[in-house]
C-alpha positions as CSV (number, residue, x, y, z in Angstrom):
1,M,178.6,81.8,206.7
2,T,175.4,81.0,208.9
3,Q,175.2,81.0,212.6
4,P,172.5,78.3,213.9
5,A,169.6,79.8,215.8
6,Q,167.7,78.9,218.9
7,P,163.8,78.8,218.5
8,D,163.6,82.6,219.6
9,E,166.5,83.7,217.6
10,Y,167.2,84.5,213.9
11,D,169.8,82.7,211.7
12,V,172.6,85.3,210.6
13,T,174.0,84.8,207.3
14,I,176.8,86.9,205.6
15,E,176.9,87.1,202.0
16,R,180.2,86.2,200.2
17,K,180.7,89.9,199.2
18,A,180.3,91.1,202.7
19,L,182.7,88.4,204.1
20,K,185.4,89.7,201.8
21,E,184.7,93.3,202.8
22,L,184.9,92.2,206.5
23,A,188.2,90.4,205.9
24,A,189.8,93.4,204.5
25,I,189.1,95.6,207.5
26,E,192.1,96.4,209.8
27,P,193.0,96.6,212.5
28,R,191.6,93.0,213.8
29,T,190.2,94.7,217.1
30,Q,187.8,96.7,214.9
31,R,186.9,93.6,212.9
32,G,186.2,91.7,215.9
33,A,183.8,94.4,217.2
34,I,182.1,94.2,213.9
35,V,181.8,90.6,213.9
36,A,180.3,90.5,217.5
37,A,177.7,93.4,216.3
38,I,176.8,91.0,213.4
39,M,176.3,88.0,215.6
40,A,174.1,90.1,218.2
41,L,171.7,90.7,215.3
42,G,170.6,87.0,215.7
43,L,169.3,88.0,219.2
44,D,168.0,91.3,218.3
45,P,167.7,92.1,214.5
46,R,166.5,95.7,215.3
47,P,169.0,96.9,218.0
48,S,168.8,100.4,219.5
49,G,170.5,102.6,216.9
50,C,169.6,100.7,213.9
51,T,168.3,102.7,210.9
52,K,165.9,101.5,208.1
53,L,167.3,102.5,204.9
54,S,165.3,104.8,202.9
55,D,166.4,104.4,199.3
56,T,166.9,100.4,199.3
57,P,165.5,97.7,201.3
58,G,167.2,96.7,204.5
59,F,168.5,98.2,207.5
60,R,172.0,99.4,208.9
61,I,173.8,99.6,212.1
62,R,176.9,101.5,213.0
63,I,179.9,100.2,214.6
64,G,182.6,103.2,215.0
65,S,183.2,104.4,211.4
66,Y,182.0,101.2,209.7
67,R,178.3,100.4,208.7
68,V,176.8,96.8,208.4
69,V,173.9,96.8,205.9
70,Y,171.4,93.8,206.3
71,L,168.0,92.5,205.4
72,I,165.7,91.0,207.7
73,D,163.1,88.1,206.9
74,D,160.6,87.8,209.8
75,G,158.8,85.0,208.1
76,I,161.7,82.4,208.2
77,R,163.7,84.4,211.0
78,V,167.0,85.1,208.9
79,V,169.1,88.3,209.0
80,T,171.3,88.5,205.8
81,V,174.3,90.8,206.0
82,T,174.8,92.3,202.4
83,K,177.6,94.8,202.9
84,V,180.3,95.9,205.4
85,G,182.4,99.0,205.1
86,T,182.8,102.8,205.6
87,R,180.1,105.0,205.1
88,G,181.1,106.2,201.6
89,S,181.5,102.5,200.4
90,V,178.4,100.8,201.6
91,Y,175.8,103.3,200.2
92,K,177.3,103.2,196.6
93,K,175.3,101.2,194.1
C-alpha cells in the first residue's frame, strides 16, 4: 500500500507482512488510530516521541500498547513500515 506524496511530503509504504499484522489488530478503533499515525509519517517521518532503534536500522513510534517500526529513506523521500504489533512481537527477530 502506497500513499502518494506532495512535493514536500514522504511516500508511505507498508510492507505486506506489516499489512497482515495491522489487519489482525482488534478493536477497529485501535487499528484506525494506528493507520492515522502511519499516514502522518508522510508529513513528519520523525515525529515527537519517535525513537531510533539501537540494535537494528529504523525508527519506531508508539500508539497505545502498539509499536510501528519503519525505515526512512531521505534520498527518495520514502517511509517504509516494516512491523506493526505489541512491544513483545515487533522486537523479535
